[in-house]
LUMFILUM-427702 format. One record per atom (N, C-alpha, C): atom name; residue in one letter; z negated, y negated, x. Coordinates in pm, 1 decimal, padded with zeros to 6 digits, always signed. Example, Ala and Ser with C-alpha at 12.3 -4.5 7.8 and 13.67 -1.06 7.14 Angstrom:
% residues 2
@atom = N&type = a&z = -00780.0&y = +00569.0&x = +01319.0
@atom = CA&type = a&z = -00780.0&y = +00450.0&x = +01230.0
@atom = C&type = a&z = -00780.0&y = +00330.0&x = +01320.0
@atom = N&type = s&z = -00708.0&y = +00225.0&x = +01285.0
@atom = CA&type = s&z = -00714.0&y = +00106.0&x = +01367.0
@atom = C&type = s&z = -00787.0&y = -00003.0&x = +01290.0
//
This chain:
% residues 127
@atom = N&type = m&z = -01529.8&y = -02250.0&x = +06946.9
@atom = CA&type = m&z = -01551.1&y = -02368.2&x = +06866.8
@atom = C&type = m&z = -01582.2&y = -02328.4&x = +06719.3
@atom = N&type = l&z = -01499.8&y = -02248.6&x = +06656.0
@atom = CA&type = l&z = -01514.3&y = -02206.9&x = +06518.6
@atom = C&type = l&z = -01609.6&y = -02085.2&x = +06512.7
@atom = N&type = l&z = -01699.1&y = -02082.1&x = +06422.8
@atom = CA&type = l&z = -01800.5&y = -01977.0&x = +06410.6
@atom = C&type = l&z = -01773.5&y = -01887.1&x = +06294.7
@atom = N&type = g&z = -01690.4&y = -01926.5&x = +06200.3
@atom = CA&type = g&z = -01658.1&y = -01847.0&x = +06083.2
@atom = C&type = g&z = -01612.1&y = -01937.8&x = +05973.3
@atom = N&type = i&z = -01584.3&y = -01878.8&x = +05855.5
@atom = CA&type = i&z = -01545.2&y = -01958.9&x = +05741.4
@atom = C&type = i&z = -01667.8&y = -01989.5&x = +05659.1
@atom = N&type = h&z = -01692.0&y = -02122.7&x = +05640.0
@atom = CA&type = h&z = -01806.4&y = -02164.2&x = +05557.9
@atom = C&type = h&z = -01778.0&y = -02145.4&x = +05409.8
@atom = N&type = h&z = -01663.2&y = -02202.7&x = +05365.9
@atom = CA&type = h&z = -01625.1&y = -02186.6&x = +05222.5
@atom = C&type = h&z = -01477.0&y = -02200.2&x = +05200.0
@atom = N&type = a&z = -01438.1&y = -02157.2&x = +05081.2
@atom = CA&type = a&z = -01303.9&y = -02174.4&x = +05031.3
@atom = C&type = a&z = -01325.3&y = -02249.2&x = +04899.0
@atom = N&type = a&z = -01236.1&y = -02348.5&x = +04874.9
@atom = CA&type = a&z = -01247.5&y = -02430.6&x = +04752.7
@atom = C&type = a&z = -01137.1&y = -02385.6&x = +04653.4
@atom = N&type = i&z = -01177.4&y = -02364.1&x = +04532.8
@atom = CA&type = i&z = -01081.7&y = -02323.2&x = +04422.0
@atom = C&type = i&z = -01089.0&y = -02420.9&x = +04306.9
@atom = N&type = i&z = -00975.2&y = -02466.1&x = +04262.3
@atom = CA&type = i&z = -00968.3&y = -02551.5&x = +04141.9
@atom = C&type = i&z = -00924.7&y = -02464.1&x = +04028.8
@atom = N&type = c&z = -01002.2&y = -02473.0&x = +03917.8
@atom = CA&type = c&z = -00973.5&y = -02393.0&x = +03801.2
@atom = C&type = c&z = -00935.4&y = -02479.8&x = +03682.7
@atom = N&type = s&z = -00874.5&y = -02416.4&x = +03583.2
@atom = CA&type = s&z = -00830.7&y = -02490.9&x = +03462.1
@atom = C&type = s&z = -00932.8&y = -02479.6&x = +03346.7
@atom = N&type = d&z = -01009.5&y = -02373.2&x = +03348.1
@atom = CA&type = d&z = -01108.6&y = -02349.8&x = +03244.9
@atom = C&type = d&z = -01239.6&y = -02317.8&x = +03315.2
@atom = N&type = y&z = -01325.9&y = -02418.0&x = +03325.1
@atom = CA&type = y&z = -01445.0&y = -02403.5&x = +03411.0
@atom = C&type = y&z = -01535.4&y = -02290.1&x = +03359.2
@atom = N&type = q&z = -01567.4&y = -02288.2&x = +03232.4
@atom = CA&type = q&z = -01653.0&y = -02183.2&x = +03181.4
@atom = C&type = q&z = -01598.8&y = -02045.4&x = +03204.3
@atom = N&type = k&z = -01471.0&y = -02023.2&x = +03181.1
@atom = CA&type = k&z = -01407.4&y = -01893.0&x = +03199.6
@atom = C&type = k&z = -01410.4&y = -01851.4&x = +03344.9
@atom = N&type = s&z = -01377.7&y = -01947.1&x = +03436.6
@atom = CA&type = s&z = -01382.6&y = -01915.6&x = +03578.9
@atom = C&type = s&z = -01526.3&y = -01895.0&x = +03626.8
@atom = N&type = k&z = -01618.6&y = -01974.9&x = +03579.9
@atom = CA&type = k&z = -01757.4&y = -01954.3&x = +03615.2
@atom = C&type = k&z = -01805.3&y = -01814.4&x = +03579.1
@atom = N&type = h&z = -01772.6&y = -01769.4&x = +03456.6
@atom = CA&type = h&z = -01813.2&y = -01636.3&x = +03412.8
@atom = C&type = h&z = -01745.9&y = -01530.5&x = +03502.1
@atom = N&type = f&z = -01620.4&y = -01551.0&x = +03538.3
@atom = CA&type = f&z = -01549.2&y = -01457.2&x = +03620.1
@atom = C&type = f&z = -01612.9&y = -01441.6&x = +03756.1
@atom = N&type = y&z = -01637.6&y = -01549.7&x = +03825.3
@atom = CA&type = y&z = -01692.5&y = -01549.1&x = +03961.9
@atom = C&type = y&z = -01843.1&y = -01513.4&x = +03965.1
@atom = N&type = v&z = -01914.8&y = -01552.7&x = +03865.7
@atom = CA&type = v&z = -02064.1&y = -01527.1&x = +03868.8
@atom = C&type = v&z = -02095.9&y = -01394.7&x = +03800.3
@atom = N&type = t&z = -02046.8&y = -01372.7&x = +03679.7
@atom = CA&type = t&z = -02088.2&y = -01251.3&x = +03603.0
@atom = C&type = t&z = -02003.8&y = -01130.4&x = +03646.6
@atom = N&type = i&z = -01876.8&y = -01141.2&x = +03662.7
@atom = CA&type = i&z = -01791.7&y = -01029.4&x = +03691.9
@atom = C&type = i&z = -01794.9&y = -00993.6&x = +03842.1
@atom = N&type = l&z = -01769.7&y = -01095.9&x = +03927.4
@atom = CA&type = l&z = -01767.8&y = -01068.5&x = +04072.6
@atom = C&type = l&z = -01906.3&y = -01069.7&x = +04135.0
@atom = N&type = g&z = -02003.1&y = -01129.7&x = +04070.2
@atom = CA&type = g&z = -02142.9&y = -01127.4&x = +04111.6
@atom = C&type = g&z = -02180.0&y = -01225.9&x = +04223.0
@atom = N&type = l&z = -02108.4&y = -01338.7&x = +04232.8
@atom = CA&type = l&z = -02147.9&y = -01434.2&x = +04332.5
@atom = C&type = l&z = -02275.2&y = -01510.7&x = +04281.7
@atom = N&type = t&z = -02352.1&y = -01555.3&x = +04377.8
@atom = CA&type = t&z = -02477.2&y = -01621.0&x = +04349.6
@atom = C&type = t&z = -02448.1&y = -01776.5&x = +04337.2
@atom = N&type = v&z = -02508.2&y = -01836.7&x = +04231.4
@atom = CA&type = v&z = -02496.3&y = -01986.2&x = +04212.9
@atom = C&type = v&z = -02595.1&y = -02048.3&x = +04304.4
@atom = N&type = l&z = -02547.0&y = -02135.4&x = +04395.1
@atom = CA&type = l&z = -02634.9&y = -02214.4&x = +04485.0
@atom = C&type = l&z = -02660.9&y = -02347.6&x = +04417.2
@atom = N&type = a&z = -02563.3&y = -02413.5&x = +04360.4
@atom = CA&type = a&z = -02580.1&y = -02543.6&x = +04297.8
@atom = C&type = a&z = -02466.0&y = -02563.2&x = +04199.5
@atom = N&type = e&z = -02498.7&y = -02643.9&x = +04097.1
@atom = CA&type = e&z = -02393.6&y = -02679.4&x = +03996.0
@atom = C&type = e&z = -02409.9&y = -02827.0&x = +03963.5
@atom = N&type = h&z = -02300.2&y = -02897.3&x = +03981.1
@atom = CA&type = h&z = -02310.0&y = -03046.9&x = +03957.3
@atom = C&type = h&z = -02197.3&y = -03088.3&x = +03868.0
@atom = N&type = y&z = -02228.9&y = -03174.3&x = +03770.8
@atom = CA&type = y&z = -02125.8&y = -03243.0&x = +03690.0
@atom = C&type = y&z = -02107.1&y = -03377.7&x = +03748.0
@atom = N&type = r&z = -01983.6&y = -03410.8&x = +03790.0
@atom = CA&type = r&z = -01952.2&y = -03534.3&x = +03849.1
@atom = C&type = r&z = -01885.2&y = -03627.3&x = +03745.1
@atom = N&type = e&z = -01971.5&y = -03708.6&x = +03681.2
@atom = CA&type = e&z = -01931.5&y = -03792.7&x = +03574.2
@atom = C&type = e&z = -01808.9&y = -03880.7&x = +03595.0
@atom = N&type = d&z = -01810.2&y = -03940.7&x = +03714.9
@atom = CA&type = d&z = -01697.5&y = -04033.3&x = +03749.8
@atom = C&type = d&z = -01566.1&y = -03954.8&x = +03753.7
@atom = N&type = r&z = -01562.2&y = -03827.9&x = +03784.3
@atom = CA&type = r&z = -01439.8&y = -03749.4&x = +03784.9
@atom = C&type = r&z = -01421.6&y = -03659.1&x = +03664.4
@atom = N&type = q&z = -01526.2&y = -03652.4&x = +03584.5
@atom = CA&type = q&z = -01527.2&y = -03564.7&x = +03467.4
@atom = C&type = q&z = -01493.4&y = -03418.9&x = +03515.7
@atom = N&type = s&z = -01575.6&y = -03379.9&x = +03619.3
@atom = CA&type = s&z = -01543.7&y = -03259.5&x = +03690.3
@atom = C&type = s&z = -01672.2&y = -03185.4&x = +03729.8
@atom = N&type = y&z = -01668.0&y = -03052.5&x = +03723.0
@atom = CA&type = y&z = -01774.1&y = -02972.0&x = +03776.3
@atom = C&type = y&z = -01750.9&y = -02932.2&x = +03919.3
@atom = N&type = k&z = -01856.3&y = -02912.0&x = +03992.2
@atom = CA&type = k&z = -01851.4&y = -02851.3&x = +04126.1
@atom = C&type = k&z = -01960.1&y = -02744.9&x = +04125.8
@atom = N&type = l&z = -01916.3&y = -02624.4&x = +04145.6
@atom = CA&type = l&z = -02010.8&y = -02512.9&x = +04144.6
@atom = C&type = l&z = -02003.2&y = -02444.3&x = +04284.2
@atom = N&type = d&z = -02120.0&y = -02438.6&x = +04350.2
@atom = CA&type = d&z = -02128.8&y = -02380.0&x = +04484.2
@atom = C&type = d&z = -02175.6&y = -02234.7&x = +04462.6
@atom = N&type = l&z = -02096.7&y = -02146.8&x = +04511.5
@atom = CA&type = l&z = -02127.8&y = -01999.3&x = +04498.1
@atom = C&type = l&z = -02140.1&y = -01934.4&x = +04637.4
@atom = N&type = q&z = -02220.9&y = -01826.6&x = +04644.3
@atom = CA&type = q&z = -02240.8&y = -01763.9&x = +04774.7
@atom = C&type = q&z = -02221.3&y = -01614.1&x = +04762.4
@atom = N&type = l&z = -02161.5&y = -01559.9&x = +04867.4
@atom = CA&type = l&z = -02143.8&y = -01412.8&x = +04882.3
@atom = C&type = l&z = -02260.6&y = -01363.7&x = +04964.8
@atom = N&type = p&z = -02284.8&y = -01230.6&x = +04963.2
@atom = CA&type = p&z = -02396.2&y = -01172.0&x = +05041.7
@atom = C&type = p&z = -02397.0&y = -01206.9&x = +05190.5
@atom = N&type = d&z = -02276.1&y = -01228.2&x = +05250.2
@atom = CA&type = d&z = -02272.1&y = -01266.1&x = +05389.6
@atom = C&type = d&z = -02295.1&y = -01410.0&x = +05416.8
@atom = N&type = k&z = -02329.8&y = -01486.4&x = +05316.4
@atom = CA&type = k&z = -02359.3&y = -01629.8&x = +05317.7
@atom = C&type = k&z = -02234.4&y = -01718.2&x = +05317.8
@atom = N&type = s&z = -02116.1&y = -01660.0&x = +05313.3
@atom = CA&type = s&z = -01995.7&y = -01744.6&x = +05294.5
@atom = C&type = s&z = -01993.8&y = -01794.8&x = +05155.1
@atom = N&type = q&z = -01921.9&y = -01904.2&x = +05130.5
@atom = CA&type = q&z = -01930.7&y = -01965.9&x = +05000.3
@atom = C&type = q&z = -01792.6&y = -01995.4&x = +04940.4
@atom = N&type = i&z = -01791.9&y = -02009.2&x = +04810.1
@atom = CA&type = i&z = -01678.1&y = -02058.7&x = +04732.5
@atom = C&type = i&z = -01722.3&y = -02180.2&x = +04655.2
@atom = N&type = e&z = -01642.2&y = -02285.0&x = +04663.9
@atom = CA&type = e&z = -01667.2&y = -02404.7&x = +04582.0
@atom = C&type = e&z = -01566.6&y = -02395.5&x = +04462.4
@atom = N&type = l&z = -01617.2&y = -02401.0&x = +04343.8
@atom = CA&type = l&z = -01533.3&y = -02390.3&x = +04226.4
@atom = C&type = l&z = -01531.2&y = -02528.8&x = +04160.5
@atom = N&type = f&z = -01413.9&y = -02589.7&x = +04148.2
@atom = CA&type = f&z = -01394.7&y = -02723.6&x = +04098.9
@atom = C&type = f&z = -01322.0&y = -02718.1&x = +03966.9
@atom = N&type = s&z = -01352.6&y = -02807.4&x = +03875.7
@atom = CA&type = s&z = -01270.6&y = -02825.3&x = +03754.5
@atom = C&type = s&z = -01216.0&y = -02964.6&x = +03758.4
@atom = N&type = f&z = -01094.0&y = -02981.5&x = +03721.6
@atom = CA&type = f&z = -01025.8&y = -03111.3&x = +03707.5
@atom = C&type = f&z = -00942.0&y = -03107.5&x = +03579.7
@atom = N&type = e&z = -00924.3&y = -03214.8&x = +03519.6
@atom = CA&type = e&z = -00835.7&y = -03217.9&x = +03398.5
@atom = C&type = e&z = -00694.7&y = -03195.7&x = +03434.0
@atom = N&type = n&z = -00630.9&y = -03098.7&x = +03372.5
@atom = CA&type = n&z = -00487.4&y = -03077.6&x = +03384.8
@atom = C&type = n&z = -00441.5&y = -03054.5&x = +03532.1
@atom = N&type = p&z = -00502.7&y = -02966.5&x = +03605.7
@atom = CA&type = p&z = -00446.3&y = -02944.1&x = +03742.0
@atom = C&type = p&z = -00314.0&y = -02881.0&x = +03734.1
@atom = N&type = p&z = -00222.9&y = -02906.4&x = +03829.9
@atom = CA&type = p&z = -00090.8&y = -02846.8&x = +03829.2
@atom = C&type = p&z = -00100.0&y = -02692.3&x = +03852.4
@atom = N&type = k&z = -00005.2&y = -02620.6&x = +03799.2
@atom = CA&type = k&z = -00002.0&y = -02482.2&x = +03809.2
@atom = C&type = k&z = +00038.0&y = -02447.6&x = +03954.3
@atom = N&type = r&z = +00002.9&y = -02324.8&x = +04004.2
@atom = CA&type = r&z = +00039.0&y = -02270.3&x = +04134.4
@atom = C&type = r&z = +00198.6&y = -02266.3&x = +04129.0
@atom = N&type = p&z = +00264.1&y = -02310.9&x = +04238.1
@atom = CA&type = p&z = +00409.0&y = -02317.3&x = +04241.6
@atom = C&type = p&z = +00480.6&y = -02184.9&x = +04228.1
@atom = N&type = s&z = +00425.8&y = -02078.6&x = +04289.9
@atom = CA&type = s&z = +00481.0&y = -01950.6&x = +04279.1
@atom = C&type = s&z = +00379.8&y = -01847.9&x = +04310.3
@atom = N&type = y&z = +00408.7&y = -01725.4&x = +04280.8
@atom = CA&type = y&z = +00312.2&y = -01618.5&x = +04300.4
@atom = C&type = y&z = +00370.1&y = -01509.7&x = +04388.8
@atom = N&type = p&z = +00317.5&y = -01467.4&x = +04495.6
@atom = CA&type = p&z = +00204.8&y = -01532.5&x = +04570.9
@atom = C&type = p&z = +00258.4&y = -01610.8&x = +04685.9
@atom = N&type = e&z = +00385.8&y = -01632.5&x = +04695.4
@atom = CA&type = e&z = +00444.3&y = -01684.4&x = +04820.0
@atom = C&type = e&z = +00458.1&y = -01833.9&x = +04831.5
@atom = N&type = a&z = +00375.3&y = -01910.0&x = +04764.0
@atom = CA&type = a&z = +00376.4&y = -02054.6&x = +04776.2
@atom = C&type = a&z = +00327.6&y = -02093.4&x = +04921.5
@atom = N&type = c&z = +00380.8&y = -02195.4&x = +04976.3
@atom = CA&type = c&z = +00331.6&y = -02238.2&x = +05106.9
@atom = C&type = c&z = +00185.4&y = -02273.7&x = +05097.8
@atom = N&type = g&z = +00108.3&y = -02236.2&x = +05191.6
@atom = CA&type = g&z = -00040.3&y = -02265.3&x = +05187.7
@atom = C&type = g&z = -00110.0&y = -02134.7&x = +05179.8
@atom = N&type = l&z = -00231.1&y = -02143.0&x = +05122.0
@atom = CA&type = l&z = -00318.4&y = -02024.5&x = +05111.0
@atom = C&type = l&z = -00247.9&y = -01915.8&x = +05030.4
@atom = N&type = r&z = -00229.8&y = -01796.6&x = +05086.0
@atom = CA&type = r&z = -00160.2&y = -01685.2&x = +05015.6
@atom = C&type = r&z = -00251.8&y = -01617.7&x = +04920.6
@atom = N&type = h&z = -00369.0&y = -01581.6&x = +04970.7
@atom = CA&type = h&z = -00468.3&y = -01513.8&x = +04879.7
@atom = C&type = h&z = -00605.3&y = -01525.2&x = +04949.9
@atom = N&type = l&z = -00707.3&y = -01490.9&x = +04876.2
@atom = CA&type = l&z = -00846.2&y = -01484.3&x = +04923.6
@atom = C&type = l&z = -00887.8&y = -01339.2&x = +04920.1
@atom = N&type = a&z = -00939.9&y = -01286.6&x = +05035.6
@atom = CA&type = a&z = -00973.9&y = -01144.1&x = +05038.8
@atom = C&type = a&z = -01125.7&y = -01129.0&x = +05055.3
@atom = N&type = f&z = -01175.7&y = -01029.5&x = +04980.8
@atom = CA&type = f&z = -01320.7&y = -00998.4&x = +04981.0
@atom = C&type = f&z = -01344.2&y = -00860.4&x = +05044.4
@atom = N&type = r&z = -01443.6&y = -00843.5&x = +05128.6
@atom = CA&type = r&z = -01479.6&y = -00712.1&x = +05178.9
@atom = C&type = r&z = -01558.6&y = -00634.3&x = +05074.2
@atom = N&type = v&z = -01529.2&y = -00506.7&x = +05059.1
@atom = CA&type = v&z = -01609.0&y = -00418.2&x = +04970.1
@atom = C&type = v&z = -01636.2&y = -00287.4&x = +05041.1
@atom = N&type = v&z = -01739.1&y = -00219.6&x = +04998.3
@atom = CA&type = v&z = -01775.3&y = -00093.9&x = +05058.9
@atom = C&type = v&z = -01678.8&y = +00015.1&x = +05006.6
@atom = N&type = s&z = -01645.1&y = +00010.1&x = +04872.0
@atom = CA&type = s&z = -01563.0&y = +00114.9&x = +04814.0
@atom = C&type = s&z = -01460.9&y = +00051.8&x = +04719.7
@atom = N&type = i&z = -01335.6&y = +00068.7&x = +04753.4
@atom = CA&type = i&z = -01225.2&y = +00016.9&x = +04666.7
@atom = C&type = i&z = -01237.8&y = +00082.8&x = +04532.0
@atom = N&type = e&z = -01258.3&y = +00210.6&x = +04525.0
@atom = CA&type = e&z = -01259.3&y = +00284.4&x = +04397.2
@atom = C&type = e&z = -01369.3&y = +00224.7&x = +04307.0
@atom = N&type = v&z = -01490.6&y = +00207.3&x = +04355.0
@atom = CA&type = v&z = -01599.0&y = +00151.9&x = +04275.9
@atom = C&type = v&z = -01564.8&y = +00011.4&x = +04228.5
@atom = N&type = a&z = -01505.7&y = -00072.8&x = +04317.9
@atom = CA&type = a&z = -01472.0&y = -00208.8&x = +04285.3
@atom = C&type = a&z = -01369.1&y = -00208.7&x = +04173.0
@atom = N&type = i&z = -01266.1&y = -00127.2&x = +04184.6
@atom = CA&type = i&z = -01157.5&y = -00120.5&x = +04086.7
@atom = C&type = i&z = -01219.8&y = -00079.9&x = +03953.0
@atom = N&type = k&z = -01298.6&y = +00021.8&x = +03948.7
@atom = CA&type = k&z = -01360.5&y = +00064.2&x = +03824.1
@atom = C&type = k&z = -01440.9&y = -00046.9&x = +03759.1
@atom = N&type = h&z = -01516.0&y = -00123.7&x = +03838.5
@atom = CA&type = h&z = -01592.0&y = -00238.8&x = +03788.2
@atom = C&type = h&z = -01497.0&y = -00343.0&x = +03724.3
@atom = N&type = l&z = -01392.2&y = -00378.3&x = +03795.0
@atom = CA&type = l&z = -01302.8&y = -00476.9&x = +03743.3
@atom = C&type = l&z = -01232.7&y = -00430.8&x = +03613.7
@atom = N&type = i&z = -01190.4&y = -00308.0&x = +03612.0
@atom = CA&type = i&z = -01122.8&y = -00250.7&x = +03493.2
@atom = C&type = i&z = -01218.3&y = -00247.5&x = +03376.0
@atom = N&type = a&z = -01346.0&y = -00221.6&x = +03399.0
@atom = CA&type = a&z = -01445.6&y = -00223.8&x = +03296.6
@atom = C&type = a&z = -01461.6&y = -00358.1&x = +03238.7
@atom = N&type = h&z = -01423.9&y = -00463.4&x = +03309.1
@atom = CA&type = h&z = -01432.7&y = -00601.2&x = +03261.2
@atom = C&type = h&z = -01291.8&y = -00651.7&x = +03218.8
@atom = N&type = h&z = -01198.9&y = -00558.3&x = +03197.2
@atom = CA&type = h&z = -01068.8&y = -00587.8&x = +03150.0
@atom = C&type = h&z = -00985.6&y = -00676.5&x = +03245.7
@atom = N&type = i&z = -01001.5&y = -00652.6&x = +03372.7
@atom = CA&type = i&z = -00933.4&y = -00724.2&x = +03482.3
@atom = C&type = i&z = -00823.2&y = -00628.7&x = +03529.2
@atom = N&type = a&z = -00698.5&y = -00673.1&x = +03525.5
@atom = CA&type = a&z = -00588.9&y = -00597.7&x = +03578.1
@atom = C&type = a&z = -00596.5&y = -00585.1&x = +03730.7
@atom = N&type = v&z = -00582.6&y = -00463.3&x = +03778.1
@atom = CA&type = v&z = -00591.5&y = -00442.2&x = +03923.5
@atom = C&type = v&z = -00468.8&y = -00355.2&x = +03965.7
@atom = N&type = e&z = -00412.3&y = -00399.7&x = +04074.5
@atom = CA&type = e&z = -00302.6&y = -00314.5&x = +04128.7
@atom = C&type = e&z = -00356.4&y = -00185.7&x = +04185.2
@atom = N&type = p&z = -00277.3&y = -00082.0&x = +04190.0
@atom = CA&type = p&z = -00323.4&y = +00043.8&x = +04250.8
@atom = C&type = p&z = -00361.2&y = +00020.4&x = +04394.7
@atom = N&type = a&z = -00461.2&y = +00095.9&x = +04445.7
@atom = CA&type = a&z = -00504.3&y = +00080.4&x = +04578.0
@atom = C&type = a&z = -00396.5&y = +00128.1&x = +04672.4
@atom = N&type = r&z = -00389.7&y = +00058.4&x = +04786.3
@atom = CA&type = r&z = -00287.1&y = +00090.7&x = +04890.8
@atom = C&type = r&z = -00357.3&y = +00107.8&x = +05023.7
@atom = N&type = i&z = -00285.1&y = +00156.2&x = +05122.0
@atom = CA&type = i&z = -00343.4&y = +00176.2&x = +05256.5
@atom = C&type = i&z = -00273.0&y = +00075.1&x = +05350.0
@atom = N&type = d&z = -00356.1&y = -00004.3&x = +05422.1
@atom = CA&type = d&z = -00299.1&y = -00097.4&x = +05522.4
@atom = C&type = d&z = -00237.6&y = -00016.7&x = +05630.1
@atom = N&type = e&z = -00110.4&y = -00031.5&x = +05651.8
@atom = CA&type = e&z = -00034.5&y = +00047.2&x = +05753.2
@atom = C&type = e&z = -00081.9&y = +00023.0&x = +05891.3
@atom = N&type = y&z = -00147.5&y = -00087.0&x = +05921.2
@atom = CA&type = y&z = -00192.1&y = -00117.7&x = +06059.4
@atom = C&type = y&z = -00337.2&y = -00079.5&x = +06080.6
@atom = N&type = t&z = -00422.7&y = -00084.4&x = +05982.5
@atom = CA&type = t&z = -00564.6&y = -00050.7&x = +06004.2
@atom = C&type = t&z = -00608.8&y = +00084.5&x = +05942.6
@atom = N&type = g&z = -00526.7&y = +00131.0&x = +05846.5
@atom = CA&type = g&z = -00564.6&y = +00253.5&x = +05776.7
@atom = C&type = g&z = -00668.2&y = +00227.4&x = +05664.3
@atom = N&type = k&z = -00701.6&y = +00107.2&x = +05635.5
@atom = CA&type = k&z = -00800.6&y = +00070.4&x = +05540.9
@atom = C&type = k&z = -00739.0&y = +00050.7&x = +05398.4
@atom = N&type = k&z = -00821.3&y = +00080.8&x = +05293.5
@atom = CA&type = k&z = -00770.5&y = +00066.2&x = +05160.2
@atom = C&type = k&z = -00788.1&y = -00079.4&x = +05112.4
@atom = N&type = f&z = -00690.6&y = -00126.4&x = +05033.3
@atom = CA&type = f&z = -00695.3&y = -00257.0&x = +04973.9
@atom = C&type = f&z = -00625.0&y = -00264.0&x = +04839.2
@atom = N&type = t&z = -00651.6&y = -00368.6&x = +04768.3
@atom = CA&type = t&z = -00583.2&y = -00386.9&x = +04637.6
@atom = C&type = t&z = -00586.3&y = -00535.9&x = +04603.2
@atom = N&type = f&z = -00509.0&y = -00567.9&x = +04505.4
@atom = CA&type = f&z = -00500.7&y = -00710.7&x = +04461.8
@atom = C&type = f&z = -00531.3&y = -00720.2&x = +04312.0
@atom = N&type = f&z = -00585.5&y = -00834.2&x = +04269.0
@atom = CA&type = f&z = -00604.3&y = -00870.1&x = +04132.0
@atom = C&type = f&z = -00602.9&y = -01022.1&x = +04128.7
@atom = N&type = s&z = -00620.0&y = -01080.8&x = +04009.3
@atom = CA&type = s&z = -00612.3&y = -01224.3&x = +03997.7
@atom = C&type = s&z = -00731.0&y = -01283.0&x = +03932.5
@atom = N&type = d&z = -00768.9&y = -01408.7&x = +03962.3
@atom = CA&type = d&z = -00868.2&y = -01477.4&x = +03884.8
@atom = C&type = d&z = -00811.2&y = -01530.6&x = +03755.5
@atom = N&type = p&z = -00888.8&y = -01598.8&x = +03672.0
@atom = CA&type = p&z = -00838.5&y = -01646.1&x = +03539.3
@atom = C&type = p&z = -00719.9&y = -01737.6&x = +03550.2
@atom = N&type = d&z = -00699.1&y = -01806.5&x = +03665.0
@atom = CA&type = d&z = -00586.7&y = -01896.3&x = +03676.7
@atom = C&type = d&z = -00467.8&y = -01835.3&x = +03753.5
@atom = N&type = g&z = -00482.5&y = -01706.0&x = +03779.6
@atom = CA&type = g&z = -00368.4&y = -01634.0&x = +03852.5
@atom = C&type = g&z = -00380.0&y = -01647.3&x = +04003.7
@atom = N&type = l&z = -00491.8&y = -01697.6&x = +04057.8
@atom = CA&type = l&z = -00506.4&y = -01700.1&x = +04201.1
@atom = C&type = l&z = -00515.7&y = -01559.5&x = +04256.2
@atom = N&type = p&z = -00425.5&y = -01520.4&x = +04344.8
@atom = CA&type = p&z = -00431.7&y = -01387.7&x = +04398.6
@atom = C&type = p&z = -00557.0&y = -01359.7&x = +04481.9
@atom = N&type = l&z = -00628.5&y = -01254.5&x = +04447.1
@atom = CA&type = l&z = -00749.0&y = -01214.0&x = +04519.6
@atom = C&type = l&z = -00731.2&y = -01070.1&x = +04567.7
@atom = N&type = e&z = -00782.8&y = -01039.3&x = +04682.0
@atom = CA&type = e&z = -00770.9&y = -00907.4&x = +04744.0
@atom = C&type = e&z = -00910.9&y = -00849.1&x = +04764.6
@atom = N&type = l&z = -00914.7&y = -00720.3&x = +04749.0
@atom = CA&type = l&z = -01035.4&y = -00642.6&x = +04789.9
@atom = C&type = l&z = -00990.6&y = -00555.6&x = +04909.0
@atom = N&type = y&z = -01074.0&y = -00560.5&x = +05015.2
@atom = CA&type = y&z = -01039.0&y = -00492.4&x = +05140.4
@atom = C&type = y&z = -01161.6&y = -00403.0&x = +05178.3
@atom = N&type = e&z = -01141.6&y = -00271.1&x = +05180.4
@atom = CA&type = e&z = -01249.1&y = -00180.4&x = +05208.8
@atom = C&type = e&z = -01292.6&y = -00189.5&x = +05359.2
@atom = N&type = l&z = -01422.9&y = -00184.1&x = +05380.5
@atom = CA&type = l&z = -01479.9&y = -00186.8&x = +05516.3
@atom = C&type = l&z = -01437.5&y = -00061.3&x = +05595.2
//
């Protein structure tokens, strides 16, 4: 029945800062950008190379994430990368704090965590 994940939706507190992070630093492609006057909110549709998408929303005064990272609900969003080392160097060059790379005890694959501008936990997982 399910064919894959189409998109994940993220609400940000500073639209321009988050747009820069996801588009310029992470390199996602902008598919569409809409300002919704009735909500005073932006909706930015972003695409990854595998055609999966992220919807970035802005709302006035969204509540903070209840805890890090163990709030009930989505724990983190993970992205596939070819090289953890290359990805970490790229993020550090953009002044993004990145945890040291670790090895998944079950798969033997490398992974690491970092955060978006609102503290949403993001993971990089090596192919």
